[in-house]
N, C-alpha and C positions, 0 to 999 in steps of 0.2 A: 234785757239781754241776760242769758244764763252765764254764770261763771264757769270756768273750766272744771273746777271741782264738782259743781252741780251737774254738769254734763257727764262727767265720769261716773258719778253715783247713779245717774239715770241709766247709763249704758250697762253698768253692773247689775242693776235691778232688772233690766230687760233681759239680759243674758241669763240671769237666774230663772226668770219666768220661762224662757224658752227651754232651758235645761229641764225644768219640771215637766214641761209638755213632752219633751223627748223621753223622759223617764216614764211618763204615763204610757207611752207607746212601746216601752221596752219589754213587753211580753208578747209572745206569739198570739195569745188569746185576744188581747186588746187590739192588736193589729188586724186580726181576723174580724173582730167586731166592727172596727172603724171602716175597713174595706167593705163590709156588708152594708153598713149604713150609707157609705158613699154610693154603692150600687143602687140603693133605694132612694137616693136623693132626687127631688127635694121632699118627698113624702115621709121618708123615714120608715121605721118599723116598730111595731108593738113588741114588748118584751117576749111574749110567748112565741112570736114568729122568729125572733132572734135565737131564742133557746132551741126551737125545733130545727132551725137551719144549721146551727153549730153544735148541737147535741151537748150542751153545757148544763150542769146542774144549776138550778135556780139561784141558790145562794152564791155560787161562784160567779155566775153571770151578773148578779146584782152588785157584787163587789167591784167587778171590772167596769161595769157601766157607771157606777158612782165615781170611780177614779177618772174616767174619761170626762164625765160631766164636771167634776171639781177642777179639772185643769183646763176647762173651756173648750175641749175638743168635741164634745157632744152636748146637745141640749135635750131636755125632756119636757114633755107636756102631758098633762093628765087629760084623758078622754074617757069620761065616765069611770069605769073600773079599770081601765087600761092605762099604761104608761107608754107613750110613743117617743122614741129616741130618734134624733136626727144628727147627722154629722154637722159640726159647725165649720162650714167651708171658709168662712171669713177668718177664723183662727188658723186654719190650715194654710190659707194663702199668706197670712202674716208670718207663720213659722217658715214656710218655704221662702218668703221674701227675705227673712233674716239670713237664711243660708245663702240665698242668691246674692245678696248685697256683699257678703264677705268673700265667697268663693268665685263669683263670676264678674262682679263689677269692679271691686277695688283691686284684687290681686290677679284677676284674670286666670286663676287656676283652672277654671272650667269655663269654656266659652258659652255665651248665651245660646248659640245655635245648638250646642250639645244638649243643654237643658231642655230646649224645645223638642229636640229629637227624642229624648228620653220619654217624653209624654206619649209617644207613639208605641213604646215598647211595653207590651203586656207580659204577664207571667209566662204565657205560652210561647212567646217569641224568643228567639235566641239573641242574646246581646253580643255584638261584635266589637 
């Protein structure tokens, strides 16, 4: 059985990990990349297609993809001379679960039904 201090250290480490993941999502370019990868899920996209779609210089794109990969938000696989990136949906589920546990389960700041309804709201829909 874990001690209270050990549980507290684990919680702090998990929170720091999630903070790093959120920081990796803290630029508009990385959010665009991740959304694009999610739209191509589960196949993902090769770097050249991402670059064409978002019109990002190769060196800039490489930097952003590496940051998403290093924080576990994206995965990469070599296919001959190409690199194929995919969104790590398990990590995103974990990140959303972290938020859900705090805002919706324990404190009830946001109801679970509201979170579910938000899934139906796309960028083109008006939020009420």
